[in-house]
Each structure stands twice: as structure tokens, then as C-alpha cells.
C-alpha positions as CSV (number, residue, x, y, z in Angstrom):
1,M,0.2,0.0,-0.1
2,Y,1.6,3.4,-0.9
3,C,1.1,6.1,1.5
4,V,0.8,10.1,0.7
5,I,3.0,12.4,2.9
6,T,2.5,16.0,3.0
7,V,5.5,18.3,2.8
8,L,6.7,21.5,2.2
9,L,8.4,22.6,-0.7
10,A,9.8,25.8,-2.1
11,T,7.8,27.4,-5.2
12,A,9.7,28.3,-8.2
13,C,8.9,31.9,-7.8
14,G,12.7,32.6,-6.9
15,G,14.3,32.8,-4.1
16,S,14.4,36.1,-1.7
17,G,17.8,36.7,-2.5
18,D,19.3,35.7,0.7
19,G,18.8,31.9,-0.2
20,S,15.3,31.9,1.8
21,A,12.4,30.6,-0.4
22,A,8.7,31.0,-0.6
23,V,7.1,27.6,0.5
24,E,3.7,26.2,0.1
25,P,2.4,22.4,1.2
26,R,2.8,20.1,-1.2
27,A,1.9,16.4,-1.4
28,V,4.3,13.8,-2.5
29,G,2.5,10.8,-4.1
30,P,3.4,7.3,-4.5
31,A,6.2,5.8,-6.2
32,K,4.6,5.0,-9.3
33,G,4.0,6.4,-12.4
34,S,5.7,8.0,-15.3
35,I,9.0,10.5,-15.0
36,T,11.1,12.2,-17.6
37,W,14.7,12.3,-16.8
38,Y,16.6,15.2,-18.7
39,A,20.4,15.0,-18.7
40,I,23.3,15.2,-20.9
41,N,24.9,11.9,-22.4
42,F,27.6,10.3,-20.5
43,G,29.6,7.2,-20.3
44,P,29.5,5.0,-23.1
45,E,26.7,4.9,-26.0
46,G,23.4,3.7,-24.5
47,L,24.4,3.6,-20.7
48,P,21.6,6.2,-19.7
49,Q,19.1,3.5,-21.0
50,K,20.9,0.6,-19.6
51,L,20.4,2.3,-16.0
52,I,16.7,2.8,-16.9
53,D,16.1,-0.6,-17.9
54,A,17.5,-2.0,-14.8
55,F,15.5,0.5,-12.5
56,E,12.4,-0.4,-14.4
57,E,13.0,-3.9,-13.6
58,K,13.4,-3.3,-10.1
59,H,10.3,-1.0,-9.9
60,P,7.4,-1.9,-12.4
61,G,5.1,0.5,-11.4
62,I,7.7,3.2,-12.7
63,T,8.2,4.1,-16.3
64,V,11.4,6.3,-17.1
65,E,11.7,8.7,-20.6
66,Y,15.0,9.9,-21.2
67,Q,15.4,13.2,-22.5
68,P,19.1,14.1,-23.7
69,A,20.2,17.4,-22.9
70,P,22.3,19.7,-25.1
71,N,26.3,19.0,-24.3
72,N,26.7,22.5,-23.6
73,T,26.2,22.7,-19.9
74,D,25.4,26.6,-19.8
75,T,22.6,25.6,-22.6
76,M,21.4,23.1,-20.2
77,R,21.4,25.2,-17.4
78,A,19.5,28.0,-19.2
79,T,16.8,25.7,-20.5
80,L,16.3,24.5,-16.9
81,T,16.1,27.9,-15.6
82,T,13.4,28.9,-18.1
83,E,11.6,25.7,-17.7
84,I,11.4,25.5,-13.9
85,S,11.0,29.2,-12.9
86,G,8.1,29.0,-15.3
87,G,6.2,26.6,-13.4
88,S,6.7,23.6,-16.0
89,S,6.6,20.0,-14.7
90,A,7.6,18.8,-18.2
91,I,11.1,17.6,-16.5
92,D,10.9,15.6,-13.3
93,I,14.4,15.1,-12.6
94,Y,17.5,16.1,-14.1
95,N,21.4,16.1,-13.8
96,G,22.9,19.0,-12.6
97,D,26.8,20.3,-12.8
98,L,28.4,19.8,-9.3
99,V,28.7,23.8,-9.1
100,W,24.9,24.2,-9.5
101,P,23.4,23.5,-5.8
102,A,23.7,27.3,-4.5
103,Q,22.6,28.6,-7.8
104,F,19.5,26.6,-8.4
105,G,18.7,26.3,-4.5
106,D,18.8,30.3,-4.4
107,A,16.5,30.7,-7.2
108,S,14.2,27.6,-5.9
109,L,14.8,25.4,-9.2
110,A,15.5,22.4,-7.0
111,M,13.7,20.7,-4.3
112,P,15.4,19.9,-0.9
113,L,15.9,16.6,-0.3
114,D,16.7,16.0,3.2
115,A,13.1,15.7,4.1
116,H,12.6,12.4,2.1
117,L,15.7,10.5,2.5
118,P,16.9,8.2,5.2
119,D,18.5,10.2,7.9
120,D,21.9,8.6,7.1
121,Y,21.6,8.8,3.2
122,W,24.7,11.1,2.8
123,D,26.9,9.0,4.8
124,R,27.4,6.7,1.7
125,F,29.1,9.3,-0.1
126,P,32.6,10.9,0.6
127,G,32.6,13.8,2.6
128,E,33.4,16.4,0.5
129,R,31.3,14.9,-2.4
130,A,28.1,15.4,-0.1
131,R,29.2,18.7,1.2
132,T,29.1,20.2,-2.3
133,T,25.5,19.3,-2.8
134,E,24.6,21.8,0.3
135,Y,23.1,24.9,0.1
136,N,22.0,27.2,3.3
137,G,21.9,23.8,5.4
138,E,19.9,21.8,2.9
139,H,21.0,19.1,0.5
140,L,19.7,20.5,-2.8
141,A,21.3,17.6,-5.0
142,A,22.4,13.7,-4.6
143,P,25.7,12.7,-5.8
144,L,25.5,10.6,-8.9
145,Y,29.0,10.3,-10.2
146,S,32.6,11.8,-9.5
147,D,35.5,12.8,-11.7
148,A,38.9,13.8,-11.3
149,G,41.6,15.6,-12.7
150,F,44.8,13.6,-13.5
151,L,48.3,13.8,-15.3
152,Y,48.7,12.0,-18.0
153,Y,52.4,11.2,-19.5
154,R,54.2,9.5,-22.1
155,K,55.4,6.6,-20.2
156,D,57.5,5.3,-23.1
157,L,59.6,8.6,-23.3
158,L,60.2,8.7,-19.7
159,E,61.6,4.9,-19.7
160,K,63.8,6.0,-22.9
161,H,65.4,8.7,-21.1
162,D,65.3,7.2,-17.7
163,L,63.1,10.0,-16.5
164,P,60.9,9.7,-13.5
165,V,57.4,10.8,-13.3
166,P,57.3,14.5,-12.0
167,K,56.3,15.2,-8.8
168,T,55.9,19.0,-8.9
169,W,55.2,21.6,-11.4
170,E,58.6,22.4,-11.9
171,E,59.9,19.2,-12.4
172,L,57.3,18.5,-15.2
173,A,58.5,21.9,-17.0
174,E,62.0,20.5,-17.1
175,T,61.2,17.1,-18.0
176,A,59.0,18.5,-20.6
177,A,61.9,20.6,-22.0
178,K,64.1,17.6,-22.3
179,L,61.8,15.4,-24.2
180,Q,61.3,18.6,-26.6
181,D,64.8,19.0,-27.0
182,A,65.5,15.3,-28.0
183,G,62.9,15.9,-30.8
184,D,60.5,13.4,-29.2
185,V,57.4,15.8,-29.1
186,R,56.4,19.1,-30.2
187,Y,55.0,20.1,-27.1
188,G,55.9,19.7,-23.4
189,Y,52.5,20.3,-21.6
190,V,48.7,20.5,-22.7
191,G,45.8,21.4,-20.4
192,Q,42.5,23.5,-20.5
193,W,43.5,27.2,-20.3
194,A,40.9,28.8,-22.8
195,N,38.5,31.5,-21.5
196,Y,36.1,29.3,-20.0
197,E,35.0,27.3,-16.9
198,G,37.8,24.8,-17.6
199,L,40.5,27.5,-17.0
200,T,38.8,27.8,-13.6
201,V,39.1,24.2,-12.9
202,N,42.9,24.1,-13.9
203,W,43.5,27.3,-12.0
204,T,41.8,25.6,-8.6
205,E,44.0,22.4,-8.9
206,M,47.6,24.6,-9.7
207,S,46.6,27.6,-7.3
208,A,45.9,25.0,-4.1
209,A,48.6,23.0,-4.8
210,A,50.8,25.8,-4.1
211,G,48.7,26.8,-0.9
212,G,46.6,29.4,-2.6
213,R,42.9,30.0,-2.8
214,T,40.6,32.2,-5.0
215,V,38.2,32.8,-2.3
216,S,38.6,33.3,1.4
217,A,37.9,30.1,3.6
218,D,34.4,31.6,4.7
219,G,33.6,32.5,1.2
220,E,33.1,36.3,1.9
221,R,36.3,37.8,0.4
222,P,38.4,37.3,-2.7
223,A,41.9,36.0,-1.9
224,I,43.1,35.7,-5.2
225,D,45.3,38.4,-5.6
226,S,48.1,36.7,-3.5
227,D,52.0,36.6,-3.8
228,T,51.5,32.6,-4.0
229,N,49.0,33.1,-6.9
230,A,51.4,35.3,-8.6
231,R,53.8,32.8,-8.2
232,V,51.5,30.0,-9.9
233,L,50.2,32.4,-12.5
234,G,53.8,33.9,-13.6
235,F,54.7,30.0,-13.7
236,M,51.9,29.1,-16.0
237,R,52.7,32.4,-18.1
238,D,56.6,31.1,-18.2
239,M,55.5,27.7,-19.6
240,L,54.1,29.5,-22.7
241,K,56.8,31.9,-22.9
242,D,59.5,29.0,-23.0
243,G,57.4,26.8,-25.3
244,V,56.7,24.3,-22.9
245,A,53.0,24.8,-23.3
246,P,51.9,25.8,-27.0
247,S,50.4,29.3,-27.3
248,A,47.3,27.3,-28.5
249,T,47.1,26.3,-25.1
250,T,45.2,29.4,-24.2
251,S,42.4,28.4,-26.5
252,F,42.4,24.9,-25.3
253,Q,39.2,23.1,-24.2
254,E,39.0,19.2,-22.9
255,P,38.8,18.1,-26.8
256,Q,41.4,19.8,-28.5
257,S,44.1,19.5,-25.4
258,L,43.0,15.6,-25.4
259,Q,43.3,15.4,-29.2
260,T,46.7,17.2,-29.4
261,F,47.9,14.6,-26.8
262,L,46.4,11.5,-28.6
263,E,48.2,12.4,-31.9
264,G,51.4,12.1,-29.8
265,D,52.3,15.7,-29.9
266,A,52.7,16.5,-26.2
267,A,54.5,14.8,-23.4
268,F,52.4,15.8,-20.8
269,H,48.3,16.5,-20.3
270,R,45.8,17.2,-17.6
271,N,42.7,15.9,-18.3
272,W,39.7,14.0,-16.7
273,A,39.5,10.1,-15.8
274,H,38.2,9.6,-19.0
275,G,41.4,10.2,-20.8
276,L,42.9,7.1,-20.1
277,G,40.3,5.2,-21.8
278,E,40.8,7.4,-24.9
279,S,44.2,7.0,-24.8
280,N,44.2,3.5,-25.2
281,N,41.3,3.6,-27.9
282,P,42.9,2.7,-31.2
283,E,40.3,4.2,-32.9
284,V,41.3,7.3,-32.1
285,S,44.7,7.3,-30.1
286,H,48.0,6.9,-31.7
287,V,49.4,6.4,-28.1
288,V,47.8,3.4,-27.4
289,G,49.9,1.2,-24.2
290,K,52.2,4.2,-24.1
291,V,50.5,6.6,-21.5
292,G,50.6,6.4,-17.9
293,M,48.3,8.3,-15.2
294,S,49.1,9.8,-11.9
295,P,47.9,12.5,-9.6
296,L,48.4,16.3,-10.6
297,P,52.1,17.5,-9.2
298,S,52.4,19.8,-6.1
299,F,54.8,22.9,-6.1
300,E,58.2,23.1,-4.7
301,G,58.1,23.3,-1.3
302,T,54.3,22.1,-0.7
303,E,53.5,18.5,-0.1
304,G,52.3,16.3,-2.6
305,P,50.5,15.3,-4.7
306,G,48.3,18.4,-6.0
307,P,44.7,18.3,-5.5
308,S,42.4,17.7,-8.4
309,A,39.4,19.9,-8.7
310,A,35.9,18.1,-7.8
311,G,34.1,17.0,-10.4
312,G,31.0,15.0,-11.7
313,W,27.5,15.6,-11.7
314,N,24.6,15.3,-9.1
315,M,20.8,14.2,-9.4
316,M,18.2,17.1,-8.8
317,V,14.3,17.1,-8.5
318,N,12.2,19.7,-10.3
319,P,9.5,21.1,-7.1
320,H,7.0,21.2,-9.7
321,S,7.0,17.4,-10.8
322,D,3.7,15.7,-11.1
323,A,5.5,12.3,-9.9
324,L,7.4,13.6,-7.1
325,G,7.4,9.8,-5.4
326,A,8.2,8.3,-8.3
327,S,11.1,10.9,-9.0
328,L,12.7,10.4,-5.5
329,A,12.6,6.4,-6.1
330,F,14.4,7.1,-9.3
331,L,16.8,9.4,-7.2
332,E,17.7,6.9,-4.6
333,W,18.3,4.0,-6.7
334,M,20.4,5.8,-9.1
335,T,22.5,6.6,-5.9
336,G,22.4,3.3,-4.5
337,R,24.5,0.3,-5.2
338,D,23.2,-1.4,-7.8
339,A,23.2,1.4,-10.3
340,Q,26.7,2.8,-9.1
341,R,28.1,-0.6,-10.1
342,I,26.7,-0.2,-13.4
343,L,28.3,2.9,-13.6
344,A,31.7,1.7,-12.6
345,E,31.3,-1.1,-14.8
346,N,31.1,1.1,-17.6
347,G,34.0,3.3,-16.9
348,V,32.1,6.3,-15.2
349,I,33.3,7.2,-11.6
350,P,30.9,6.3,-8.9
351,A,30.0,8.5,-6.2
352,L,29.0,5.7,-3.7
353,D,31.7,5.3,-1.4
354,E,31.6,1.7,-1.4
355,V,31.5,1.1,-4.9
356,L,34.3,3.6,-5.2
357,H,36.7,1.7,-3.1
358,D,35.6,-1.5,-4.1
359,R,39.0,-4.0,-4.9
360,G,37.3,-6.0,-7.7
361,L,36.2,-3.2,-9.8
362,Q,39.4,-0.9,-8.8
363,K,41.5,-4.2,-10.4
364,D,39.6,-3.8,-13.9
365,N,39.5,-0.1,-14.0
366,P,42.4,1.9,-13.2
367,A,41.3,5.5,-12.9
368,L,38.7,4.2,-10.5
369,A,41.6,3.2,-8.1
370,A,43.3,6.3,-8.6
371,A,40.2,8.4,-8.4
372,A,39.3,6.4,-4.8
373,D,42.6,7.9,-3.4
374,V,43.4,11.4,-5.2
375,P,43.0,14.7,-2.9
376,V,40.2,16.8,-3.9
377,V,39.7,20.6,-3.8
378,S,36.5,22.4,-4.6
379,R,35.7,25.4,-6.9
380,P,34.2,28.1,-4.9
381,S,30.7,27.4,-5.8
382,D,28.8,27.7,-2.2
383,T,27.6,31.2,-3.4
384,P,24.8,31.8,-6.0
385,R,26.9,34.3,-7.7
386,Y,29.5,31.5,-8.6
387,P,28.9,31.9,-12.2
388,Q,30.3,35.2,-11.9
389,V,32.9,34.5,-9.8
390,S,34.2,31.7,-12.4
391,H,33.8,34.7,-15.1
392,G,36.4,36.9,-13.1
393,V,38.9,33.9,-12.8
394,Y,38.9,32.7,-16.2
395,T,38.6,35.9,-18.3
396,N,41.3,37.5,-16.5
397,L,43.6,35.1,-16.3
398,N,43.3,34.3,-19.7
399,G,44.5,37.6,-20.9
400,A,47.6,37.2,-18.4
401,L,48.0,33.8,-20.0
402,A,47.8,35.1,-23.7
403,G,50.4,37.9,-22.4
404,S,47.7,41.0,-22.9
405,V,48.0,42.0,-19.0
406,T,50.8,41.3,-16.5
407,P,49.9,38.0,-13.8
408,R,49.4,40.8,-11.1
409,E,47.4,43.2,-13.0
410,A,45.0,40.1,-14.1
411,L,44.8,39.0,-10.5
412,G,43.7,42.4,-9.2
413,A,41.3,42.8,-11.8
414,A,40.2,39.5,-10.8
415,S,39.9,40.0,-7.3
416,D,37.9,43.0,-8.1
417,E,35.4,41.4,-10.1
418,I,34.7,38.4,-7.3
419,R,34.5,41.0,-4.9
420,R,31.6,42.5,-6.6
421,A,30.0,39.3,-7.6
422,L,30.2,38.1,-4.0
423,N,28.6,41.2,-3.0
424,G,25.8,40.6,-5.0
425,R,26.8,43.4,-7.4
426,A,28.4,41.7,-10.6
427,L,26.6,41.8,-14.0
């Protein structure tokens, strides 16, 4: 027998600006019916449908329709904002980027979950992974899968010259230059330094590796304009000036930088966990069997390894869904053991702690084993103004990397933009 629970749900009229939202009584119905799941395609072809089939077998009273979202995250966010703020119930449950909870919580675009899940539900995830789903003391999302940044390197070339895997960024630059001088590769290092969110990710990792921050620990003030960060940005600029990183790196996003590495043109490369599988895929890679993977470097004088920026996607529920019971059932199953094992078996890093650390699964998936132990740093996304904070970071840093301003000028300008964003005055 199904029961109906009456709870308080946020309306989608928008937040008050301080994170609070108007609420009205709303009934969560039984766990049955049809729901629409809106998500960017992830994992190998057909994985979303494979998950749906497994769920429906366990829950014959619920039907799930998968609606693919645009691959551009900003386009997907704009679509969701328009639909949900307008009161639409066409989408019941959706995947949300790791950095969305504060933005969506402040605008009442996602249903708070704590009242609908067991008290110990959040204990199933690594602590920092669960924390990033919170806003104003409420969990607005459930972790679906994780990701981490790694250093990919040409192990065949390091072995050829009897060189170790670099532990620091300074050592990486020196090693890369040796391999370039020997004529083994055109480029030493490629990452994601274009004028977009990926540069904020790369910056977050490199700054943290040196002991720097972008925003103060309490989230109230910019911290980017520091001597530590000037050292890091200066180092990045020197990699370009010295030819270790090609000038095109300032326009590289994930696909372009990965393609350069797969073609055998770079000795070192930073990318997410999928890079290992792509490197060993003979259909797209010229370096099959020649690639190693390690945590990111630290900087001289700091403890290693360097941290990875936390990555991954969550599941969020539309407060206007006409099938909240079924949506919650789907969310809990997708973040449970059965679904998380399916993710791991298909090359996706699970968010569930017990699956992430499953030795049997790790044996078949080196990326899973590496992700289980890599130190993680979060982007400063605790504020609803995170898009403006990130914009201040990547636009100004990209200008310094391209040589249009000095590193110190870029950090000062970024600090001003971040301050305006945190004070709610950003454009």
C-alpha cells in the first residue's frame, strides 16, 4: 500500500536573495507513474538507457523516459532555468553540474531533499562530495557520479630517457623541455587554459597545489590576489613563453587538448578520468599502451600530490514534478549500490563510497583506483553568484596567459570582479 506524505516544498517563484524561498504545502505521492529524466549523455553509448532498464525491472510501477540534454552545460542550465522558473512540470528529475546547488537552491529550481531521504543517506558518499550538494544547510542534490583531474604522461618517453614521473610542476616543465629538446614531442604540456570554466578548474588545482585560494575560507572575500597565486600564474605564463606549453593552449578546452595528446604531440596532459580510456582506444589514439596516469603535481616547497578539482554530476528534482514519489525513488536507486556498480563497470567513477573503493572493480579500472585516493579541492561554488566568480577568474587569467596583461594586473582585476560578485553587484 502506498502512503501520501505532506511536506513543505519551495515554489519556483525565485529565492528572496538571501537563500530563503517562499514555500507552500505540497503532497509527495506514491512511488509509481511516468517520469522524465533530463541529462547530458554520459559514459559509453546507451548507458542512460541501460540504467533505466535496470531500474524499471526493480520498479515495475514506474516508467522513466530519458530526454537528452544539450552537451553545452550553459545551454542546459538556461533551459532548466526557463522551464522550472516558469512552473513547468515537463521535466521531473535532471542531472545537475557539481557547481549548481547554490545557484539552483537560491532560485528555488531544485527541491530540498533532506525531508525525503533516510537520515544516514549522505553517509554513503565521501564527505566533500556530499558537502558540495548543500546550500544554506539543505541538500539540493544527490551525488550521481564523480570525476577527478589527472596528469597523463608518455611513459614510453620517460622510460627511454630514464626519467621519473614529475612530482612537482617545476620538475614537469624541466622534464618536458628535455623531451622536446630530444625531438621526441612537439609540445611539453597541454591543459585547458581557454577563456571558459575549464580554466577555473585548472587554476583551482594549480593554485591549491601551491597553497593558494581564490576565495577566502569563509566564502566572503576574494583571496586570489596573493603572492602565492602570482607565483603560480607567473609559472603558467613562463610555460607559454618558454614553449613548454604551445600558445594554442590558451584556446584549448578538453577536446582540443586531449586530441593533441592522443596524436602524440605532447609529453604531459591534464584531463579528467576518461582520458585514460581514450588514450588506449585504437580508434582515436596514436599512443595506445604508451600512456601513464598519476595525480597532479604539487609545487616545490609544498606537500604532494597536488589536488584535483572536484568534478562530476548530481541528480536534482523539479519542485513542480507531478510524480515526486517516483522521482525520489529513481534518485535513491540511481545513487544506490546497483546503479553505482553499473556506472563503475562502464568506466564512470561512482559517487558511492563503497563502490568507489571496491577492490574488484578497481582491478579492472585503473582510473577508479586512482580516483579513490586522489586529494580533492572544490571550486568556490558555495555562492549563488558562482558563475560571476568563475567569469572573473577565467577571463582575467586568460588575458595574462595570452600576454595582454601582467599576472599581477590580472589577479587584481579578478579580485575586483570576485568582490563585486560576492557582494551581489556583478553583471
